[in-house]
GUDRENLUM-919727 format. One record per residue: residue in one letter; x, y, z of N, C-alpha, C in turn. Coordinates in Angstrom, 3 decimals. Example, Ala and Ser with C-alpha at 12.3 -4.5 7.8 and 13.67 -1.06 7.14 Angstrom:
// residues 2
rec residuo a; n_X 13.190; n_Y -5.690; n_Z 7.800; ca_X 12.300; ca_Y -4.500; ca_Z 7.800; c_X 13.200; c_Y -3.300; c_Z 7.800
rec residuo s; n_X 12.850; n_Y -2.250; n_Z 7.080; ca_X 13.670; ca_Y -1.060; ca_Z 7.140; c_X 12.900; c_Y 0.030; c_Z 7.870
//
This chain:
// residues 101
rec residuo m; n_X -20.541; n_Y 52.746; n_Z 43.610; ca_X -19.398; ca_Y 51.820; ca_Z 44.306; c_X -18.635; c_Y 52.631; c_Z 45.153
rec residuo r; n_X -18.341; n_Y 52.631; n_Z 46.185; ca_X -17.114; ca_Y 53.495; ca_Z 46.871; c_X -16.127; c_Y 52.456; c_Z 47.070
rec residuo y; n_X -15.151; n_Y 52.953; n_Z 47.030; ca_X -13.765; ca_Y 52.472; ca_Z 47.211; c_X -12.677; c_Y 52.864; c_Z 48.575
rec residuo q; n_X -12.401; n_Y 51.499; n_Z 48.921; ca_X -11.472; ca_Y 52.117; ca_Z 50.279; c_X -9.944; c_Y 52.701; c_Z 49.797
rec residuo v; n_X -9.750; n_Y 53.533; n_Z 50.418; ca_X -8.183; ca_Y 54.486; ca_Z 49.940; c_X -7.088; c_Y 53.847; c_Z 51.099
rec residuo i; n_X -6.427; n_Y 53.432; n_Z 50.810; ca_X -5.289; ca_Y 52.956; ca_Z 51.741; c_X -3.919; c_Y 53.965; c_Z 51.403
rec residuo i; n_X -3.272; n_Y 54.413; n_Z 52.108; ca_X -2.082; ca_Y 55.612; ca_Z 51.923; c_X -1.041; c_Y 54.633; c_Z 52.633
rec residuo s; n_X -0.047; n_Y 53.997; n_Z 51.974; ca_X 1.211; ca_Y 53.643; ca_Z 52.373; c_X 2.272; c_Y 54.388; c_Z 53.285
rec residuo d; n_X 2.529; n_Y 53.749; n_Z 54.089; ca_X 3.432; ca_Y 54.728; ca_Z 54.966; c_X 4.872; c_Y 55.624; c_Z 54.370
rec residuo r; n_X 5.219; n_Y 55.011; n_Z 53.160; ca_X 6.130; ca_Y 55.503; ca_Z 52.360; c_X 5.361; c_Y 56.933; c_Z 51.646
rec residuo a; n_X 4.091; n_Y 56.804; n_Z 51.232; ca_X 3.373; ca_Y 58.156; ca_Z 50.971; c_X 3.279; c_Y 58.986; c_Z 51.984
rec residuo r; n_X 2.695; n_Y 58.584; n_Z 53.167; ca_X 2.245; ca_Y 59.582; ca_Z 54.242; c_X 3.708; c_Y 60.252; c_Z 54.839
rec residuo q; n_X 5.007; n_Y 59.707; n_Z 54.424; ca_X 6.140; ca_Y 60.213; ca_Z 54.946; c_X 6.413; c_Y 61.364; c_Z 53.926
rec residuo m; n_X 6.114; n_Y 60.890; n_Z 52.749; ca_X 6.726; ca_Y 61.645; ca_Z 51.488; c_X 5.764; c_Y 63.095; c_Z 51.740
rec residuo l; n_X 4.318; n_Y 62.602; n_Z 51.946; ca_X 3.478; ca_Y 64.017; ca_Z 52.120; c_X 3.954; c_Y 64.808; c_Z 53.286
rec residuo g; n_X 3.993; n_Y 64.268; n_Z 54.223; ca_X 4.341; ca_Y 64.984; ca_Z 55.382; c_X 5.796; c_Y 66.298; c_Z 55.331
rec residuo m; n_X 6.689; n_Y 65.168; n_Z 54.748; ca_X 7.645; ca_Y 66.051; ca_Z 54.083; c_X 7.298; c_Y 67.237; c_Z 53.189
rec residuo h; n_X 6.953; n_Y 67.114; n_Z 52.616; ca_X 6.226; ca_Y 68.049; ca_Z 51.768; c_X 5.791; c_Y 69.305; c_Z 52.032
rec residuo i; n_X 4.540; n_Y 69.106; n_Z 52.996; ca_X 4.022; ca_Y 69.751; ca_Z 54.175; c_X 5.157; c_Y 70.642; c_Z 55.041
rec residuo r; n_X 5.759; n_Y 69.738; n_Z 55.878; ca_X 6.599; ca_Y 69.686; ca_Z 56.654; c_X 7.248; c_Y 71.331; c_Z 56.192
rec residuo f; n_X 7.942; n_Y 71.057; n_Z 54.933; ca_X 8.864; ca_Y 71.985; ca_Z 54.162; c_X 8.078; c_Y 73.339; c_Z 53.379
rec residuo l; n_X 7.096; n_Y 73.183; n_Z 53.463; ca_X 6.465; ca_Y 74.114; ca_Z 53.079; c_X 6.102; c_Y 75.138; c_Z 54.472
rec residuo a; n_X 5.752; n_Y 74.646; n_Z 55.475; ca_X 5.202; ca_Y 74.994; ca_Z 56.730; c_X 6.452; c_Y 75.881; c_Z 57.332
rec residuo q; n_X 7.912; n_Y 75.440; n_Z 56.709; ca_X 8.751; ca_Y 76.699; ca_Z 57.087; c_X 8.885; c_Y 78.074; c_Z 56.523
rec residuo v; n_X 7.882; n_Y 77.927; n_Z 55.413; ca_X 8.404; ca_Y 79.175; ca_Z 54.581; c_X 6.908; c_Y 80.034; c_Z 54.993
rec residuo n; n_X 5.891; n_Y 78.847; n_Z 54.601; ca_X 4.348; ca_Y 79.553; ca_Z 54.879; c_X 3.215; c_Y 78.345; c_Z 55.703
rec residuo k; n_X 3.192; n_Y 79.088; n_Z 56.478; ca_X 2.212; ca_Y 78.292; ca_Z 57.707; c_X 0.690; c_Y 77.838; c_Z 56.938
rec residuo p; n_X 0.464; n_Y 79.055; n_Z 56.736; ca_X -1.216; ca_Y 79.120; ca_Z 56.087; c_X -1.051; c_Y 78.351; c_Z 54.760
rec residuo a; n_X 0.055; n_Y 78.416; n_Z 53.926; ca_X 0.147; ca_Y 77.860; ca_Z 52.595; c_X 0.399; c_Y 76.057; c_Z 52.963
rec residuo a; n_X 0.713; n_Y 75.740; n_Z 53.609; ca_X 1.072; ca_Y 74.337; ca_Z 54.335; c_X -0.146; c_Y 73.880; c_Z 54.666
rec residuo v; n_X -1.353; n_Y 74.335; n_Z 55.561; ca_X -2.381; ca_Y 73.867; ca_Z 55.909; c_X -3.262; c_Y 73.634; c_Z 54.645
rec residuo k; n_X -3.248; n_Y 75.014; n_Z 53.450; ca_X -4.128; ca_Y 74.960; ca_Z 52.724; c_X -3.768; c_Y 73.465; c_Z 51.891
rec residuo l; n_X -2.659; n_Y 73.460; n_Z 51.650; ca_X -2.127; ca_Y 72.310; ca_Z 50.922; c_X -2.639; c_Y 71.017; c_Z 51.527
rec residuo k; n_X -2.109; n_Y 70.995; n_Z 52.831; ca_X -2.818; ca_Y 69.315; ca_Z 53.429; c_X -4.462; c_Y 69.304; c_Z 53.238
rec residuo i; n_X -5.007; n_Y 70.412; n_Z 53.382; ca_X -6.840; ca_Y 70.107; ca_Z 53.264; c_X -6.648; c_Y 69.808; c_Z 51.718
rec residuo r; n_X -6.057; n_Y 70.641; n_Z 50.619; ca_X -6.164; ca_Y 70.038; ca_Z 49.477; c_X -5.876; c_Y 68.567; c_Z 49.316
rec residuo f; n_X -4.798; n_Y 68.192; n_Z 49.786; ca_X -4.421; ca_Y 66.885; ca_Z 49.379; c_X -5.506; c_Y 65.819; c_Z 49.967
rec residuo l; n_X -5.923; n_Y 66.003; n_Z 51.275; ca_X -7.077; ca_Y 65.465; ca_Z 52.034; c_X -8.063; c_Y 65.194; c_Z 50.884
rec residuo e; n_X -8.911; n_Y 66.151; n_Z 50.392; ca_X -9.872; ca_Y 66.167; ca_Z 49.590; c_X -9.493; c_Y 65.387; c_Z 48.538
rec residuo e; n_X -8.533; n_Y 65.706; n_Z 47.600; ca_X -8.297; ca_Y 64.676; ca_Z 46.469; c_X -7.945; c_Y 63.267; c_Z 47.043
rec residuo l; n_X -7.438; n_Y 62.913; n_Z 47.958; ca_X -7.306; ca_Y 61.520; ca_Z 48.548; c_X -8.660; c_Y 60.928; c_Z 48.619
rec residuo r; n_X -9.276; n_Y 61.846; n_Z 49.146; ca_X -10.708; ca_Y 61.370; ca_Z 49.571; c_X -11.503; c_Y 61.305; c_Z 48.300
rec residuo s; n_X -11.516; n_Y 61.689; n_Z 47.583; ca_X -12.025; ca_Y 61.947; ca_Z 46.461; c_X -11.869; c_Y 60.799; c_Z 45.403
rec residuo l; n_X -10.727; n_Y 59.847; n_Z 45.556; ca_X -10.258; ca_Y 58.662; ca_Z 45.139; c_X -11.462; c_Y 57.571; c_Z 45.712
rec residuo q; n_X -12.431; n_Y 57.750; n_Z 46.580; ca_X -13.322; ca_Y 56.658; ca_Z 46.837; c_X -14.493; c_Y 56.557; c_Z 45.917
rec residuo e; n_X -14.301; n_Y 57.400; n_Z 45.098; ca_X -15.635; ca_Y 57.255; ca_Z 43.717; c_X -15.045; c_Y 57.707; c_Z 42.798
rec residuo m; n_X -14.951; n_Y 56.846; n_Z 41.710; ca_X -14.369; ca_Y 57.197; ca_Z 40.589; c_X -13.096; c_Y 57.281; c_Z 40.275
rec residuo p; n_X -12.041; n_Y 56.332; n_Z 41.050; ca_X -10.558; ca_Y 56.193; ca_Z 40.705; c_X -9.997; c_Y 56.374; c_Z 39.355
rec residuo q; n_X -10.776; n_Y 55.810; n_Z 38.927; ca_X -10.460; ca_Y 55.381; ca_Z 37.214; c_X -10.429; c_Y 56.799; c_Z 36.305
rec residuo r; n_X -11.016; n_Y 57.746; n_Z 36.814; ca_X -11.050; ca_Y 58.711; ca_Z 36.089; c_X -9.517; c_Y 59.389; c_Z 35.917
rec residuo y; n_X -8.585; n_Y 59.332; n_Z 36.775; ca_X -7.429; ca_Y 59.885; ca_Z 36.210; c_X -6.650; c_Y 58.797; c_Z 35.528
rec residuo p; n_X -5.632; n_Y 59.280; n_Z 34.448; ca_X -4.883; ca_Y 58.511; ca_Z 33.467; c_X -3.807; c_Y 57.464; c_Z 33.891
rec residuo f; n_X -3.710; n_Y 56.640; n_Z 33.614; ca_X -2.140; ca_Y 55.664; ca_Z 33.692; c_X -1.046; c_Y 56.401; c_Z 33.614
rec residuo f; n_X -0.146; n_Y 56.357; n_Z 34.701; ca_X 1.594; ca_Y 56.765; ca_Z 34.613; c_X 2.094; c_Y 56.153; c_Z 33.689
rec residuo n; n_X 2.443; n_Y 55.663; n_Z 32.460; ca_X 3.078; ca_Y 54.772; ca_Z 31.953; c_X 4.401; c_Y 55.415; c_Z 31.654
rec residuo e; n_X 5.445; n_Y 54.762; n_Z 31.811; ca_X 6.503; ca_Y 54.812; ca_Z 31.828; c_X 7.762; c_Y 53.896; c_Z 31.739
rec residuo n; n_X 8.740; n_Y 53.756; n_Z 30.876; ca_X 9.651; ca_Y 52.691; ca_Z 30.387; c_X 9.558; c_Y 51.665; c_Z 31.414
rec residuo y; n_X 9.778; n_Y 51.733; n_Z 32.603; ca_X 10.261; ca_Y 50.753; ca_Z 33.896; c_X 9.253; c_Y 50.800; c_Z 34.810
rec residuo i; n_X 8.214; n_Y 51.235; n_Z 34.138; ca_X 7.085; ca_Y 50.523; ca_Z 35.517; c_X 6.093; c_Y 49.904; c_Z 34.565
rec residuo p; n_X 5.649; n_Y 48.981; n_Z 35.221; ca_X 4.925; ca_Y 48.140; ca_Z 34.181; c_X 3.258; c_Y 49.038; c_Z 33.644
rec residuo a; n_X 3.236; n_Y 48.552; n_Z 32.672; ca_X 2.248; ca_Y 49.412; ca_Z 31.897; c_X 0.745; c_Y 49.175; c_Z 32.630
rec residuo n; n_X -0.212; n_Y 50.367; n_Z 32.557; ca_X -1.106; ca_Y 50.286; ca_Z 33.319; c_X -1.447; c_Y 49.851; c_Z 34.976
rec residuo k; n_X -0.330; n_Y 50.057; n_Z 35.417; ca_X -0.321; ca_Y 49.515; ca_Z 36.848; c_X -0.497; c_Y 50.843; c_Z 37.895
rec residuo y; n_X -0.231; n_Y 51.893; n_Z 37.714; ca_X -0.071; ca_Y 53.440; ca_Z 38.496; c_X -1.354; c_Y 54.211; c_Z 37.920
rec residuo h; n_X -1.987; n_Y 54.918; n_Z 38.135; ca_X -2.988; ca_Y 56.265; ca_Z 37.941; c_X -1.965; c_Y 57.345; c_Z 38.507
rec residuo k; n_X -2.337; n_Y 58.411; n_Z 37.840; ca_X -1.455; ca_Y 59.199; ca_Z 38.113; c_X -2.631; c_Y 60.704; c_Z 38.432
rec residuo l; n_X -2.269; n_Y 61.335; n_Z 39.642; ca_X -3.032; ca_Y 62.551; ca_Z 39.885; c_X -2.394; c_Y 63.727; c_Z 40.514
rec residuo y; n_X -2.772; n_Y 64.852; n_Z 39.678; ca_X -1.867; ca_Y 65.891; ca_Z 40.236; c_X -2.207; c_Y 66.914; c_Z 41.257
rec residuo v; n_X -1.784; n_Y 67.168; n_Z 42.223; ca_X -2.285; ca_Y 67.787; ca_Z 43.126; c_X -1.480; c_Y 69.448; c_Z 43.211
rec residuo e; n_X -2.392; n_Y 70.448; n_Z 42.940; ca_X -1.777; ca_Y 71.767; ca_Z 42.922; c_X -0.621; c_Y 71.843; c_Z 42.033
rec residuo n; n_X -0.624; n_Y 71.391; n_Z 40.834; ca_X 0.340; ca_Y 70.946; ca_Z 39.411; c_X 1.348; c_Y 70.695; c_Z 39.775
rec residuo w; n_X 1.822; n_Y 70.348; n_Z 40.940; ca_X 3.277; ca_Y 69.877; ca_Z 41.135; c_X 3.540; c_Y 68.884; c_Z 41.988
rec residuo f; n_X 2.551; n_Y 68.477; n_Z 42.347; ca_X 2.712; ca_Y 66.976; ca_Z 42.902; c_X 2.191; c_Y 66.189; c_Z 42.472
rec residuo l; n_X 2.560; n_Y 64.957; n_Z 42.572; ca_X 2.294; ca_Y 63.776; ca_Z 41.709; c_X 1.794; c_Y 62.899; c_Z 42.670
rec residuo v; n_X 0.570; n_Y 62.452; n_Z 42.783; ca_X 0.221; ca_Y 61.172; ca_Z 43.577; c_X 0.186; c_Y 59.962; c_Z 42.673
rec residuo l; n_X 0.922; n_Y 59.039; n_Z 43.095; ca_X 1.022; ca_Y 57.739; ca_Z 42.067; c_X -0.042; c_Y 56.493; c_Z 43.052
rec residuo y; n_X -0.873; n_Y 56.045; n_Z 42.291; ca_X -1.830; ca_Y 55.191; ca_Z 43.045; c_X -2.425; c_Y 53.640; c_Z 41.940
rec residuo q; n_X -2.695; n_Y 52.824; n_Z 42.652; ca_X -3.206; ca_Y 51.191; ca_Z 41.766; c_X -4.350; c_Y 50.905; c_Z 42.891
rec residuo i; n_X -5.114; n_Y 50.597; n_Z 41.575; ca_X -6.562; ca_Y 49.953; ca_Z 42.083; c_X -6.588; c_Y 48.589; c_Z 41.875
rec residuo k; n_X -7.111; n_Y 47.724; n_Z 43.033; ca_X -7.286; ca_Y 46.098; ca_Z 42.907; c_X -8.487; c_Y 46.046; c_Z 43.447
rec residuo d; n_X -9.532; n_Y 45.523; n_Z 43.099; ca_X -10.638; ca_Y 45.430; ca_Z 43.399; c_X -11.295; c_Y 46.387; c_Z 43.828
rec residuo d; n_X -11.947; n_Y 46.643; n_Z 44.934; ca_X -12.584; ca_Y 48.085; ca_Z 45.335; c_X -11.636; c_Y 48.453; c_Z 46.544
rec residuo t; n_X -10.383; n_Y 48.554; n_Z 46.449; ca_X -9.312; ca_Y 49.040; ca_Z 47.054; c_X -8.323; c_Y 50.276; c_Z 45.990
rec residuo v; n_X -8.075; n_Y 51.143; n_Z 46.832; ca_X -7.331; ca_Y 52.084; ca_Z 46.290; c_X -6.123; c_Y 52.356; c_Z 47.095
rec residuo y; n_X -4.757; n_Y 52.069; n_Z 46.546; ca_X -3.722; ca_Y 51.918; ca_Z 47.300; c_X -2.748; c_Y 53.043; c_Z 46.785
rec residuo v; n_X -2.711; n_Y 54.205; n_Z 47.745; ca_X -1.961; ca_Y 55.565; ca_Z 47.388; c_X -0.367; c_Y 54.935; c_Z 47.681
rec residuo d; n_X 0.778; n_Y 55.306; n_Z 46.785; ca_X 1.944; ca_Y 54.678; ca_Z 47.076; c_X 3.134; c_Y 55.131; c_Z 47.070
rec residuo w; n_X 2.977; n_Y 56.698; n_Z 46.075; ca_X 4.005; ca_Y 57.582; ca_Z 46.365; c_X 3.072; c_Y 59.099; c_Z 46.144
rec residuo v; n_X 3.901; n_Y 59.714; n_Z 46.817; ca_X 3.401; ca_Y 61.471; ca_Z 46.850; c_X 5.039; c_Y 62.018; c_Z 46.277
rec residuo v; n_X 5.148; n_Y 62.553; n_Z 45.006; ca_X 6.516; ca_Y 63.262; ca_Z 44.743; c_X 6.003; c_Y 64.516; c_Z 44.322
rec residuo d; n_X 7.194; n_Y 65.468; n_Z 44.343; ca_X 7.222; ca_Y 67.034; ca_Z 44.208; c_X 7.284; c_Y 66.449; c_Z 42.920
rec residuo c; n_X 7.013; n_Y 67.256; n_Z 41.865; ca_X 7.441; ca_Y 67.196; ca_Z 40.478; c_X 8.497; c_Y 68.264; c_Z 40.163
rec residuo r; n_X 8.816; n_Y 69.442; n_Z 40.738; ca_X 9.996; ca_Y 70.356; ca_Z 40.987; c_X 11.060; c_Y 69.531; c_Z 41.392
rec residuo q; n_X 11.401; n_Y 68.226; n_Z 41.404; ca_X 12.261; ca_Y 67.764; ca_Z 42.090; c_X 12.583; c_Y 66.572; c_Z 40.976
rec residuo d; n_X 13.934; n_Y 65.965; n_Z 41.099; ca_X 14.037; ca_Y 65.049; ca_Z 40.059; c_X 13.717; c_Y 63.783; c_Z 40.676
rec residuo y; n_X 12.671; n_Y 63.103; n_Z 40.149; ca_X 12.224; ca_Y 61.926; ca_Z 40.317; c_X 12.236; c_Y 60.821; c_Z 39.318
rec residuo q; n_X 13.613; n_Y 60.989; n_Z 38.620; ca_X 14.043; ca_Y 59.820; ca_Z 37.635; c_X 14.259; c_Y 58.393; c_Z 38.439
rec residuo w; n_X 14.569; n_Y 58.397; n_Z 39.778; ca_X 14.934; ca_Y 57.076; ca_Z 40.577; c_X 13.781; c_Y 56.691; c_Z 40.595
rec residuo l; n_X 12.404; n_Y 57.082; n_Z 40.712; ca_X 11.469; ca_Y 56.551; ca_Z 40.763; c_X 11.202; c_Y 55.810; c_Z 39.321
rec residuo i; n_X 11.207; n_Y 56.015; n_Z 38.478; ca_X 11.268; ca_Y 54.979; ca_Z 37.101; c_X 12.549; c_Y 54.175; c_Z 36.636
rec residuo k; n_X 13.461; n_Y 53.925; n_Z 37.612; ca_X 14.703; ca_Y 53.396; ca_Z 37.254; c_X 14.358; c_Y 51.756; c_Z 37.831
//
């Protein structure tokens, strides 16, 4: 079974912000990161359940799955029927406590 992957506008903006920031410092690294993100997001078309749930006190249990890209970017997505909804792309080196409050 193949899932449709839909990336929210918010997640696109967050991803774009991370890539633009890196491009100011190292353009080849930014290109590499963008390619890596695209590969990982496309991989969600098959077996998106392979990643664990993101369970925090203020997030409903078993709602979001978590996928780490390049060890410091957290992608949060949910699966509904045959569709994967990517809702957040967070840089874990920054404070993201706002997300779970």
